[in-house]
N, C-alpha and C positions, 0 to 999 in steps of 0.2 A: 538507790539500786539499780544500774541498767537492765534490764533485760535480754542473759547472754545470745550468744550467734548458734546455732545447734551444734558449730562445728567444736564445742567448745564440753559438748555434750558424751557421754558413753553411752554405749549402744543400749545399754543397759534403761539408761536414764530416756534416752529417745523412747525408745517404748511406752517407757512409763509417762510419759505426756501426752500419749494416744490414746488412753481411756480413762475416767474419773477414777476419784479417789473414795467417790462416797454416790449418794443420790444425786447431789445437786452442785460437787465440788470438782474441779480439774486437778489434778495431782499436780504438786509442787515437786522442788527444786531444789530443795536445802541447799546442799553446795556450794551451786551455783547464784544462788538468790533469786530463784524463777516461786513467784507468792501461788497460790490455789485460786484461783478466781470461783465464784456463784452464779448459776446460773438457776434462772426456776420458770415456772409457770408464767402464761398470762392466758390471752391474748388481751384482756381487756379489762384488765387489770393484775396487778401485781398479786401473783400467791405464794410470798416467802413464808415457808415453814423451818421451824428454826429444827437445829441437827437432831434426826433422828426421827420427824415426824412422818406420818404412814406417807403414802405417794396421792391419794385418790381422798383424804379428809381436808376437810376444811377449822377443826376446832385447834390447830396448832399454829394457823398463818395467821403472821401479825394482819390487825386490818389496815385495809386499802379500800381505794376507791373502787367503785365496780361501775363505772363505767356499760353502757347497751352492747353486747353482744356481734357480732357480726353479722346477722340476722337483721340485728332492728338497725344498729350507727349503718351498715350498707344502704337501707333505705333511703338516706337522704341526701344520698350519690353530692354529698358540697365537700369538694376535694378540701375546702379549707377549713371546715369543723375538723373533716377527719384528723385533718393534722394536728390542727390546737388537740382536739384528744389524744394524739399521738404524744405532742412535746409533751403534756399533763402524766403520762404512763412514765414517760424518762424521765421526769420530775421525780417521780414516787421511788421509781429503779433505784436512780443516783443518789437518794437519800438512805434507802437503805442497803446500799454498799453492792448491789448487782451488779456483776456485768453486764448478762446478756438476759434479754425478758423474751418467753418465746416464743413468739408469735412476729405478723400478722398468719393466721392459714387462709390461703384461698384456693382453698380446693373448689371446684365447681357443682356446684348441685344438680348431679345427673340424676338421680330420683328425688322426689321429697322425700323417700321411707329413709334415708343416711337418717341416722339416728344423732350425726354430728354436725347436720346441718347449722344448726345455731350458730356454729364456730365462724362457718363462711359464710364470703358475700355475694355471689349470684351464679346464676346459674349462665352466665356471659361473661368469658374470657376478658373481655373492656373494660367492661366494670371491675372486673377484680384486680385486672392490673393495677390499673387508675386508683384506685384509692388501696390496696394494698400498697404500693406504692409511696400514698399519701401519709397513711400510717405508720410507716416502717422509716419514711425519712424526719415524720414527727418524733419519733421515741429519737435517734441515732442524733437528732441536732443537741439531745442534753447529756453525748457523752456517752449513751451506755450501748447496747447492740442489742439485733432483732434476731430472732429466728425464722427466715420464711418457711412455711411449712405447708400440707406434709406433700415432700419432692414424691413421687407425684404418682397420678390417676389413683387417687387413696378418696375412692368415691361412695364407699361403704361400710361398716363397723362388724359386720357378720362376718367370721374368715378371716377377718384384716391383716393379721400375723403370717398368713401362707396362701391366702389366695390369690390368684394372676389375673392380675386387668387386661384383658386379651383388645387391643386398642387397633385398630390401622390406623398406617404413615396418614394418612390425610388427620381425621380428628385427634390424632393425639401430640398432634403438633397446632393446629388452627384451635382446639377449642380446652385441651389437659394441659399442654405446654404454654400457650403464647402467655398466658396472667404473670406464669413466672418469670418467665419474659423481661414483662415487663417490668419488674420490678427488679430485679436483676440488672438492668441495663438502666435506669433509670434510679433506682436506689443504693446498690450496692449493698444487702443487706450484710452484718459484720457474720454472719453465717447461715445457712442454705441445713434445712432439717432435712436428712430422706428421710421415705415413708418405713412402711411395715410390708408391705403388698408387695407381691411379684408382680412385676411387668412383661407380657409379652413373654412369662416365664422364668425370666431373671431376677433375683432380690433386689430392691434399688438398692438394697446397703452393700452391693457387690457386682456394680450395673454399672462398668468403664464409659458404654457410649452412654448413658445417664447424667453421670456422675462428673467425668472428663470429655469427652467430645463435645457434649450439648452443652453440657452446662458451663466451662472454660474455656475450652478451644473456640466454640459459636457465639456463644454471650455472655465470653470474657472476664469471668466472674473470679473475683478477684478474694474471698474469703475464704470462712472454711466451713466444710462437711462436718456434719455432728450427725449421728445417730437417732432416729427418736427412740424414745428409752426400751430398750428391750429388742429393738429392732436388727438387729447382728445376726444371721445366719451362718457364715463364714467369717472369722474375721481376719485370717491373711488375705485372701483374695480378693474382700474388703479395700484392705488395708490398701490392694494393687489398681484395684478399682475408680479408689478418690473418694473414698469415706475418711475419714481424717481422723475424727474423733469417737470413742464407743461409750455411749452413754447410759446406766450408770455404772457404777465399778463392777469389775469382772472379776474383784479380788485378786488382780494380777493375773488369773491365766489365761487372758488372751495378748497379755503382756511378755509373757512366758515364749507363746506359739508365736512371737512375731519374730523373737530372738532367734531363739530356736530355726527359725524361716531362712533370716540371713545368716548365721551360720555356717544352714547345709547347702546355703549360694541356691534354695528354690526361689528365695526374694532379694531383691534386689537394695543396698543397704540406703542407694540414691531414693528410692521410693518412701523410705521410711522418713528421712531426713526434711522430703517436700512438708508427708504431713506434720512432723513435729514442727519443723520452720514456722507452717501455719497456725499450729494450737500456740507457737512463743507470741507469731505475732498479736493473735486475739489475747493474747493476756499483755501486749506493750497497749492495745488499743485501750485498754481494760484500763488498766496505769495511768495511760494519759486521761483520759476520761473520770481516773475517780474526784470527787470531791466536786467537778461543774452546777454540782444543784448543794446548797446549804439548808442543811433542815430550822428549824420543824417544819412540817409539810401543813398548807395553810388547807384543811382540809375543808370550811366554808365553799371560798373560795373551789375548789376543786368538783365538789356537791351540787356547788351549782353551776360547774360546765356540765355535768351531771345531767342534769334537768334541762339542760339547754339541748345538748345532745340528745337527748329520749324523745324532748316533742320533737326534734324534729325527725324523730324516728318513724313518728308514729303515721300510718296508710289511712287515708282517709277512704276507705272504698266505694260507699255510697252515700247519698245523704241529698232523702226526698222529700218531701211536703210528706203530712199524712192524707191532708185533705186538698184540692188543688185550690180552692182561696186563701190555704197556708203558705208559706215563706216553707221553707225546708226545715228539718227537727233541730238540725244544727251551727250555729253553737247555742246551747241551754243558754235560758232565763236566768240570771244570777239571784231570781225570786222566785223561782220554781218550784214547785213540791214535786220532792224527788225522791225515790222510790231506787235503792243501788243494792240491785242482789247478785248474791255470785260469791264463792266464798274463796276466790280470786281477790277481791274488790278490797278484803282484811286481813290476806294474808297470801303479800302477790305470788307469783310464780317470775320471778326478775334473774334468773342466768340458768346456764345448761348443768346439769351434771357430771360429773368426771373430773380429771386433770384439770381446768378450768376454774373451778367454783373456788370463790375470792370469798373471804369474809370480808364482809364491807364497815367502813367506818361508820355510817347509820343507813336505816333504810325505812327510807317512805313510807306507805299504804294510801291505796284512792282515796279509799273510804275517807280518810283522816283528811287528807287532801281536799277532798268537794266541800267537806262541812266547813272547811277551812276561808274555801271562796264562798258558800252558798250565805243568800242571804234569806233565802228559804228555808222549809223543813225537809229535811237528809232523812228518810227512812233507812232502816237496811234490815235486811233477812238475807240468811247465812243461802239458801237454796237448793242446794249439795251438797253432798265433803267428797273429800278427795281422797280418803281413807279406801284404801284396800277391799275390806267389807262394811255394809252399809246396811242394817236388819230394813229388808221392806218398810217398814211402819214409822223406822227414824226418816226412811227417804221422802214418806209419804207429809210429814210431820213436818218439814225442811219445804217443801211442797206447797202446801199447805200455807203455810207462814206466806211463801213468795207469793204464792195469788193473793192476797189480802193485802201487803204490800203494795202490790202493784195497782192493785185497783181503784184502791185510794189516793194514787199519786198523779200528779199532769201527765209525766216523763218519767220511763224505766229507764234506768242502764243495767244491763244486767251482762255478767264480766262471766266469759263462759272461755272454756281454755284446756289447754292438757295440762295433767300431773306432772309430776316432775314424773314419776317411774316410766313413763311412757314414750320417752324419748334420754338417750343418755350417751354417752362417750361408750361405744365395748359390745351395742348392741342399735340395730335398728329396728325401724315400726314396723307393724304388723299391717295397718290401715293408715288413711288417713281421717280418718274419719274421729266427729269428739265423741265423746264417752255417750254411749243411750241417755244417763241419766240427767243431764244436760240438756241432750235433744228435749225431753219430753216437757224436763222445766219449764225452758224456750216457746213449747206449746202450750203450758195453762198459760205461763203470763202472756202471752200474747193475744188470748182467749181473750184473758180478765183487761189487757190495756196493750192496744195496740200501735203507741206511742212509745217504742220500745228500740233505745239504740242497744247495740253491742258490743261488746266490746273485748277483744281477743286476744288472750293470751298463749302463744304458742311458741314454740322452737324453728317449728317447721311447718310447712303449708301443713291447714284443714279445707277437707272439703265443708260445702257452705250452700246442703242445701234449702235452708231455709233466705237464700240471699233476695228471694223475689217477694219475700213476707214480710221484713221487716223495714223500715222506711231508711233506715242508718248504719252504717258498721263500720266501728275503726280497727286495723288493725294494731294490735299492740305489740306485736312478737315480745320478745323480752327484753325489757330497758332497764337494767339496770337499779341501782341501788336507790335512783331517783325518780324512776320511773312513775310513781302513784301518781306525784307533786305535777310531771308532766304530763299524766293522763286530765287530771284536771284542770290544769291549762289549756289544754284541745279541747275537752267536753263546751267550756263556759267560753271561747274564746280569747283567753289572753294569748294564747297561742295560735297563729294560722296553719292549723296545719298544711306540709310542703311533699312530705316524704314520696316515695312510692315504691313500686315492684321492683325488685333487683329478683324475681324469679315470678313465672305462673303461677298463678292457681288454677287449676284443673277442674273439669266440672266432673269426671270421677278418675278414682287410682288407676283404674283400665286404660284410659285417654292418654297414660304417661309412656314418654317416647321409649324407657327403658323395662317398662311392664315386662317384660318376655324374657329380658336377661334379668333379671335383679331376683336376691341376689348370685347368678349364681349355680353350680354342681361343681360336686366333686374340685374344690376349691382353683375352680377354672370361671371367670367372668364373661362371657360374651358384651362386647359395646355393638351389639346389634343395630343401633340404631346411626350407629356411625356422627355423621356432620351433624344431624339432627338432634340437638339436645334443644331442652327448653321449646321456649319462642319459636326457633327455627322450626322445630317439628308441627309444631300446632298448623303455624302459619302453611309450610307444605302443602298439610294436610288440607287446608282450610277445617280447621275444625273446633267447634262453641269450644270457648273457657268460663270460666266464672268471672276472673277477672286478671286482664294478660298484663306481660310485661311489659315495664312503665308504666303501669297505670296508676293513679293516683288522686284524687281531689282537693282542690282548698275551699276555703271560705268569701275568694273571691274567683275573678277570671278572668283569664289571657289572650289574646289576642293577637293571632302569627300574621307579619307581613310575608310578603314574596320571595322566598329563601334564594340568593347567589351563588355559587358554588365556581369557581378559579382555583386553577391551580398554579402554585406558585411555584417561585424561582427552586427550592431545593425540591421539587417532586410533591410535596405535598396539597391536599385538596382543602383550601380556605373557604368555608359556607358560611355566610353571614344572611341572619333574618331580624328584622325590626319583632321585639315582645313589649307588646302595652298592657299595663292590669287595666285593665274597662270596670274593674270593680270598686269598694269603697272602703277596702284593708290592705293593709300594706301586704303583702305575701312574696313568695319564695315559687319562678316555677324552675322546675330541669329539663332543658331542652334537650332532644336528645337527634342523633342523625344518624341515619342508618340509609345503608349504599347496596345495591344490590345491580346486577346482570343482567340483563333478556339475550338470550342464545348465545352465552358462554359455553366453553368448550371441555367445562368441568360441573360436577354439580356442585350447587349453590343453594340454598335457602334463598327465598325470595328477598327478603329483604335480611340484614347484618349491623346493630351498634357499632358505630365508627368513633362516635364521638360525646360528648356529652357538658352541660354546664347547667351551676344551679343558680340563680339570676336572684336578685332582692329586684322589687319593683313595689316604691311607693303607688299609692291608687292616682292613677289616669296617667302615670310613669312610662316612657318607652325608651326600651335600651338597644341599640342594633349589637345584637349577641353576634359574636366572633368564635367558630367553632373551628379548630385541625382536624383534619381526619389526616395521620401519617401514611403516606404513601406504604411504607413497610404495613403496616394494617387490612390496605387492599389485598396483601400477596395473599395466593392460596398458596399450599404445599404438593412440586411437583410428584409423583412418586416416579415417574422415570427418571428426572436427572438429581433425586432425592435435596431439591432443592426451593426457597422460594423464589415464588411467577410473580410480576402482578403482570394480569390479560392488559391487554390491552385493550380498550371499547369504551362507547359512548356510557355510564354509569347513572343510574338514576338516586340522584340522593334523594331522600327524604326526609323532612326535619319536621318535627309531633309532639307528640305530649304521651306519646306512650307507642309499643308499637304498630297498635292499633288504631290509634288516633294521630291521623297524619293530616298536619294542615299546609305544608305547603310540600311541592318537589320542583324537583332544576336537574336540569341534565349536567355532564360534565364529559369532555373526552379525554378519558386515561390516557396515555402513550405507555403501549406494553416494554415488557423487558427483552433485549434484542436474546431469541434463545432460541437457538435451529439444534435437536438431535439431528445424533448421526443417521445416515441411512443404511439398511442392511439388507438383505435379501428378504427379510421378512415386514417390512416396511409395510402399511398398506398403500393403497394407487390416491388415497386423499394423502396422507399425508407428503409421498413426495412429488403431488399435483402441486402442495403449497409451500412448499422448500425450494428458494430462492432463485437455486441452478437450478434444479431437477424440476422445477416444473413445466419451464417453458418448453427441455428440450423432450420432456414425456409430450407435450400438449402435442409436437410437433410427430413423433412416433404417433402416437394415436390414433391423427387424423390417417398416416399413411398405411401401417399397419393392421390396426383394425377396426378402418372402415369395411370390411368385408364380414369382419365378426357382426359390426353392430347391423348393417341393413340383413344379414340370417335371424340373428334372434329379434329384428321386426318383423320380420316375416311370419313368429311363432310364436311372439308374446304378447298378452292380450293391450289394444290401444291405450296407450295411456302410460304404462308402464316406463320407470324413469331410468335406463341404462347408467347414468351417471351416478345415479345412487343405490345403483347394484355392483359397483365396481367400487364404488368406496373403503371397502374394508377388503381389497382383493390385493394378496399380498404380490409384490412387484416381481418377484425371483419366482411367482408360477407364468407370471405373462405370456413367456413363451406358448403354454402349453394353449394357451386360449388364441396368440398369435398361430400356431401349430393349424386349428379348426380352419382358419380362415384360411388353408394350404400357403405360408408367408411364413416359417417355420423361423426360417433365417432373418424374419425383418426385425426379431425381440429375441436374438439366442444370450445363453448363458454368458457369454461373454462379451457382449453390448451390457447386457445389464451390470455386471460386475464394473464395468468401465463406468457406464456412468452413476454410478455409489462410489470409486474412487473420485471423480470428477468431483460430484459435489458435497462429499466429503471432504477434499482442497481447498475446495469456495467456499463455502458453509461459515458458520462460526459456531466451535466445536461447544456440545454441551459445560454449562461449569459445574463442577465440584463442590 
């Protein structure tokens, strides 16, 4: 049966469509054949619960493939791989007859303390936007929808239901909204999920600027806006703002509020028609896509994809020789005598806590997988316990056992990380330190055997005070159900690591950009670092970091040729560079393009990521890699005109293996947008002199009317004082005062100034809204 038009529904039926029937289902309208559809949690797996299941538990969820969460998968930087994972997620969603998978999450990692960082991709909006679009497109290619979340500026869990993210316009647009804009424009997700928090004092769920002006009018969004579960503050203002569907059910309470508002004239029924129509459109899409994928699920194939994705998510942070005459510690020889130490090796931490918890179809652990690949002896010692309370005697016994195993081995693989209780949806972390018991164990193991490889399991970055004392570190993040096998693959070299950091690992928490403004106070969080989030902050301040954004090593090496940057016919910047695998193993290199503009008229970071590509190369192979920097991604948000502006000038284009490993640079001249602000009496002399019409006229006026002032000032000013710089910020409307001091007040009368302003504004190009 076809889905009816909204005109065929009664007022009460239309209102009923704008809230859920239960926790996971929309409301049906049986009279006209509108079915209920199911939406459910993601984003790195399908968390479909049977009716009546609790929101956060996983015991009642159907088994599904748990792919690496975003913290890991994003580190692959591989658009094609992420698209394939998206296709697999879409397949499982379709098989289970679910209409919308709630993800991806692309919020910016503003602080490493955010308890939900494991669900997010990066501290950079280009990475978040490009990879978010890839997973979105992959999922929706299977006839099911996504829910882009959490819109917007949702960068902490503390007080998340009401805290106001107080963000200035430039960082809001350039950092916190830019990734959402990329996904909306490139992928058109079926739904966008508005966040719990307020933005500059207004709840996201009832913000017409956010949900209508920006999302729809500026970005051209065509889908439905759904609330995060429980994010509705006031339903009728939310509906008017553009928040179409409230989830979960309000048991009819808010439906009645909407009906009453229409009846008393405080809400125009056309507003309700639009929202109900969007719900009907979503139901139509779900109906059209239903059955796109026939079951049953190929569990083995999806587990294999999860293992591939996990292997591509592991970042090789460090890999050095223990002694100068030796080669790097990794990869391990399969016949080596290995001691595996650490509870995470046998009991993996593979996903984060909260609404994204998946009931996996199977679960590998690293210890078993290492033993499956090794031909030498593999001993195991627990080393530490993740239990909340561990008696001192028990901790000492575990440590003693681990030290004995380490001393007897050729090489130690030590698994360290964060227990699940330390990072979760719903609350933030207190610090970025590994548990003290684990650091004590590390010291003891290193004393017994310095040939130690550290493998980390964590959803957010951790401090690495031991980085200079161990020869090798693998950042394993949270790797999903096949992470154990993937870890073994990388340790033994069956998989060449190729992942790179999508967030900076700082030396100290105190060094981080948001340190003094996180998590805020009295339900307000001031984003005082402005544009300088992540690597932008560290680079602008020339600060030491433990490992920089974009960093990641390989078992092979890559050489870069000279980069060439040219502007194409569309105004985009095409960057080409030859990359060669100079080692003896096949591998992937993530080529990164950064741009900078010296002498910019606005504040900028020294370098900003604008494009990237993951390139597969055989030993000795060279590929010429072409990367496109979209012109729109070079734009800054001009707060004077409230619009994007591409500033003209000579841009430095840096191509590298990380934000601090630049291999080649080029220059590209970018033609700026034609943009002239209307002049007023408050316009500065500098602005007037740069105006194409007023500038030449004022130059002449200065020569005639201000000569005496300049001569007089020169006689009393110290030698070398630059009068032109002094006058740069002087308002044109007050120039008559200065002319009067020279005895020629008639030379710059208010009437003349007003005439000049009128002439300039009539002949100039007005600001565009």
